[in-house]
Wavefront OBJ file of the C-alpha trace (Angstrom):
o trace
v 0.059 -0.003 0.023
v 2.890 2.161 0.911
v 4.147 1.918 -2.878
v 1.149 2.635 -4.212
v 0.741 5.857 -2.098
v 4.356 7.296 -3.325
v 3.416 6.687 -7.111
v 0.321 8.287 -6.342
v 1.994 11.913 -4.464
v 4.749 11.806 -6.971
v 1.909 12.151 -9.759
v 0.468 14.458 -8.048
v 3.323 16.220 -7.684
v 4.694 15.793 -11.322
v 1.209 17.640 -12.867
v 1.389 20.154 -10.287
v 5.193 20.715 -11.724
v 3.761 20.490 -15.314
v 0.441 22.691 -15.053
v 3.084 25.252 -13.307
v 5.806 25.544 -15.554
v 3.172 25.507 -18.304
v 0.522 27.921 -16.942
v 1.873 31.538 -19.061
v 1.316 29.843 -22.442
v -2.290 29.521 -21.874
v -3.007 33.345 -22.364
v -5.558 33.239 -25.337
v -4.866 37.401 -26.262
v -3.192 40.237 -24.977
v -5.085 43.460 -24.689
v -3.439 44.566 -28.156
v -5.068 41.868 -29.633
v -8.484 42.714 -28.003
v -8.183 46.120 -29.193
v -6.960 44.984 -33.046
v -10.301 42.280 -33.045
v -12.701 44.925 -31.955
v -11.191 47.551 -34.341
v -11.551 44.646 -37.388
v -15.147 43.323 -35.703
v -16.420 47.293 -36.241
v -15.486 47.733 -39.233
v -16.845 44.484 -40.828
v -20.257 44.650 -39.336
v -20.406 48.727 -39.751
v -19.910 47.971 -43.498
v -22.546 45.300 -43.285
v -24.450 47.348 -41.365
v -24.700 50.379 -43.872
v -25.494 48.334 -46.900
v -28.434 46.259 -45.620
v -30.104 50.187 -44.460
v -29.645 51.408 -47.982
v -29.924 48.106 -49.565
v -34.142 48.385 -46.951
v -34.243 52.291 -47.786
v -32.967 53.281 -44.453
v -31.013 56.189 -43.261
v -27.648 54.866 -43.427
v -26.349 57.355 -40.578
v -28.893 56.532 -38.289
v -28.404 53.103 -38.602
v -24.246 53.566 -38.177
v -25.111 55.718 -35.228
v -27.132 53.049 -33.538
v -24.511 50.068 -34.112
v -21.646 52.347 -33.075
v -23.654 53.075 -29.604
v -24.666 48.945 -29.029
v -20.606 48.004 -30.239
v -19.094 50.670 -27.870
v -21.060 49.282 -25.296
v -20.108 45.678 -26.325
v -16.399 46.744 -26.124
v -16.878 47.725 -22.789
v -17.695 44.155 -21.773
v -13.969 43.410 -23.052
v -12.489 45.539 -20.862
v -11.483 48.245 -22.902
v -11.869 51.826 -23.170
v -12.637 52.016 -26.487
v -13.471 55.018 -28.548
v -14.787 55.842 -32.171
v -14.787 58.662 -34.738
v -16.791 58.104 -37.689
v -17.230 59.687 -40.913
v -19.812 58.392 -43.618
v -19.894 60.089 -46.962
v -23.272 59.616 -48.357
v -26.070 61.476 -50.651
v -23.521 64.651 -51.176
v -22.924 65.098 -47.168
v -20.974 64.065 -44.500
v -21.762 62.766 -40.911
v -19.001 62.607 -38.536
v -19.606 61.647 -34.961
v -17.313 61.721 -32.122
v -17.521 58.801 -29.449
v -13.963 59.262 -28.386
v -13.584 60.721 -24.286
v -12.348 63.882 -25.752
v -13.582 66.803 -27.902
v -12.092 66.813 -31.880
v -11.728 69.775 -33.964
v -12.636 69.094 -37.708
v -10.490 70.644 -40.372
v -10.835 71.232 -44.347
v -7.431 72.278 -45.516
v -6.649 73.599 -42.528
v -9.368 75.618 -41.734
v -11.394 74.915 -38.927
v -14.952 73.429 -40.154
v -17.279 75.981 -38.002
v -20.617 76.000 -40.336
v -22.633 72.715 -40.490
v -25.799 71.941 -41.661
v -27.328 70.709 -38.173
v -25.786 70.541 -34.644
v -22.450 71.520 -33.185
v -19.360 71.676 -35.223
v -16.010 72.239 -33.890
v -15.266 71.601 -31.158
v -17.176 68.112 -31.551
v -18.173 66.836 -27.913
v -18.090 63.163 -26.928
v -21.320 61.881 -27.980
v -21.992 64.773 -30.669
v -22.526 65.063 -34.628
v -22.164 66.809 -37.502
v -23.374 67.158 -40.880
v -20.845 68.967 -43.336
v -21.590 69.638 -46.888
v -19.363 66.871 -48.587
v -15.352 67.906 -48.896
v -12.502 65.268 -50.359
v -11.038 66.082 -47.318
v -11.266 66.271 -43.332
v -8.638 66.437 -40.523
v -10.086 65.305 -37.297
v -7.470 66.830 -34.414
v -7.334 65.681 -30.695
v -4.795 65.405 -27.983
v -2.361 67.236 -29.768
v -2.396 64.774 -33.064
v -3.348 65.124 -36.508
v -6.080 62.624 -38.420
v -6.070 62.842 -42.294
v -8.854 61.582 -44.133
v -9.135 61.829 -47.796
v -12.587 61.269 -49.827
v -13.475 60.076 -53.041
v -15.868 62.445 -54.738
v -16.792 58.925 -57.564
v -17.602 56.761 -54.700
v -21.291 56.829 -53.720
v -20.855 55.610 -49.769
v -17.776 55.852 -47.753
v -16.729 55.283 -44.493
v -13.694 57.013 -42.489
v -13.263 55.374 -38.833
v -10.558 56.874 -36.602
v -10.213 54.592 -33.147
v -8.795 54.879 -29.796
v -8.276 52.367 -26.957
v -6.726 51.155 -23.840
v -7.006 48.589 -21.144
v -9.207 49.868 -18.359
v -7.430 49.017 -14.896
l 1 2 3 4 5 6 7 8 9 10 11 12 13 14 15 16 17 18 19 20 21 22 23 24 25 26 27 28 29 30 31 32 33 34 35 36 37 38 39 40 41 42 43 44 45 46 47 48 49 50 51 52 53 54 55 56 57 58 59 60 61 62 63 64 65 66 67 68 69 70 71 72 73 74 75 76 77 78 79 80 81 82 83 84 85 86 87 88 89 90 91 92 93 94 95 96 97 98 99 100 101 102 103 104 105 106 107 108 109 110 111 112 113 114 115 116 117 118 119 120 121 122 123 124 125 126 127 128 129 130 131 132 133 134 135 136 137 138 139 140 141 142 143 144 145 146 147 148 149 150 151 152 153 154 155 156 157 158 159 160 161 162 163 164 165 166 167 168 169
């Protein structure tokens, strides 16, 4: 009986050592991987939402806005502070929506855009939107950085997205 107990104890110790030494290999993703996955999922699904809205005769601006709000709530369940600024060009207008935790400024050819069709334009506070008559380039500035987006006038619809994300602590 003592020999069996020895082998049983040795087996437990062996299994414990294997699990403790290989534990670091079992991580499925890092925070950077999670953010990258969220970005690619957002863009892939946003395109589907826009296409479905156009196909169904619904307003793609409204549908994308609703989808973005839901996606940001979903991202928070992944322990990521996920922010988005999207620019949607459709039907001769741009809709620019800020879902960052920062104010942004919107520029056209180095001039601050102040005259919008609806709503506040610059600075654009979080959760606010601006409709702008179609222009061929937009620069979004926040946190002392500039992000330039070129728009194609031959495109019927175009989506540009700026992401910001960080792991919540």
